[in-house]
C-alpha positions as CSV (number, residue, x, y, z in Angstrom):
1,M,78.6,16.8,132.0
2,K,81.8,17.8,130.9
3,E,79.8,19.5,127.8
4,I,77.5,21.4,129.7
5,L,80.7,22.8,132.0
6,G,82.7,23.5,129.1
7,D,86.1,24.4,129.7
8,Y,86.5,23.7,133.4
9,D,89.5,23.1,135.9
10,A,88.6,20.4,139.0
11,I,90.0,19.6,142.1
12,H,89.5,16.6,144.5
13,V,89.2,17.3,148.2
14,R,89.5,14.3,150.7
15,R,88.1,15.4,154.1
16,G,85.5,12.9,155.9
17,D,86.8,9.9,156.4
18,L,90.5,11.2,156.7
19,L,89.8,13.4,159.4
20,K,88.8,10.9,161.7
21,N,91.2,10.4,164.9
22,R,92.0,7.1,165.6
23,K,93.7,4.8,168.3
24,D,97.6,4.2,167.8
25,R,98.8,1.2,169.0
26,F,99.0,2.7,173.0
27,G,95.2,3.3,172.8
28,I,95.5,7.1,172.2
29,E,93.6,8.8,169.7
30,R,95.6,10.3,167.0
31,S,95.0,12.1,163.3
32,L,96.6,10.3,160.7
33,H,96.7,13.7,158.8
34,P,97.2,16.6,161.7
35,H,97.0,19.2,159.3
36,L,94.4,18.1,156.6
37,D,91.1,19.9,158.4
38,R,93.5,23.2,157.8
39,D,95.0,22.5,154.7
40,T,91.2,21.5,153.0
41,R,89.3,24.7,154.1
42,P,88.1,26.9,151.6
43,E,90.2,29.9,152.5
44,Y,93.2,27.7,152.4
45,I,92.6,26.0,149.2
46,I,92.2,29.4,147.6
47,K,95.5,30.2,148.2
48,R,96.9,27.1,147.2
49,I,95.0,26.9,143.6
50,A,95.6,30.5,143.1
51,Q,98.9,30.0,141.1
52,W,97.0,27.4,138.5
53,I,93.5,28.5,138.4
54,P,92.5,32.0,137.8
55,P,89.6,34.0,139.2
56,G,86.5,33.7,137.1
57,R,87.2,29.8,135.9
58,T,84.4,27.1,136.1
59,L,85.7,24.8,138.9
60,F,84.5,21.5,139.6
61,I,84.6,20.1,143.2
62,A,84.9,16.3,143.9
63,S,84.9,15.9,147.7
64,N,83.3,13.6,150.6
65,E,82.8,16.6,152.5
66,R,79.2,16.4,153.9
67,T,78.8,19.7,155.2
68,P,76.3,21.6,152.8
69,G,78.0,24.9,151.6
70,F,81.3,24.0,153.0
71,F,83.1,24.8,149.7
72,S,80.7,28.2,149.3
73,P,83.6,30.9,150.3
74,L,85.0,29.5,147.0
75,S,82.4,30.9,145.1
76,D,83.9,34.4,145.3
77,R,86.7,33.6,142.8
78,Y,85.2,30.7,140.9
79,K,81.9,29.3,139.3
80,L,81.4,26.1,141.3
81,A,80.1,22.8,140.3
82,Y,79.7,19.5,142.1
83,S,78.5,16.2,140.9
84,S,75.2,17.1,142.8
85,N,74.4,19.6,140.1
86,F,73.8,16.7,137.7
87,S,71.4,14.6,139.9
88,S,69.2,14.4,136.6
89,I,71.8,13.0,134.6
90,L,73.2,10.9,137.6
91,E,70.4,9.5,139.4
92,P,69.4,6.8,136.8
93,I,73.0,5.4,136.7
94,I,74.6,5.9,140.4
95,E,73.8,3.2,142.2
96,N,76.5,3.7,144.9
97,N,79.5,5.7,145.7
98,Y,82.1,3.7,143.8
99,R,79.8,4.3,140.7
100,L,80.0,8.1,141.9
101,F,83.7,8.0,142.5
102,M,84.2,6.5,139.0
103,V,82.2,9.6,137.0
104,E,84.1,12.2,139.4
105,R,87.4,10.4,138.3
106,L,86.4,10.7,134.5
107,M,85.1,14.4,135.2
108,M,88.7,15.1,137.1
109,Q,90.8,14.0,134.0
110,G,88.9,15.6,131.6
111,A,89.3,19.5,133.2
112,K,92.1,21.6,131.9
113,T,93.6,21.8,135.4
114,F,93.2,19.1,137.8
115,I,94.4,19.5,142.0
116,K,93.9,16.7,144.3
117,T,94.7,16.8,148.2
118,M,96.4,13.5,148.1
């Protein structure tokens, strides 16, 4: 995958499980990360990473976001890549999300620049 992408940057955007509200000790629904939804939206990500990743670069995105096309607005500035782009390579070896996470970790470590949400 690294060879196919060539020189690339990577971001890890954890959203799905962290956006859920949970009851506090008083039984009140609260978000553990109140600004995470805003801070991990594409329009906010573009502003945050611009100082480290110039336009036109290939950007590998590792995320647990389930909404198809959620990160598409980033394609105005970057060439986007996801692990799902490599399904023909990954399907024979990825049996669960733990293995996918390990492959994505290796991809992030091989990036010229790596930025994560947490």
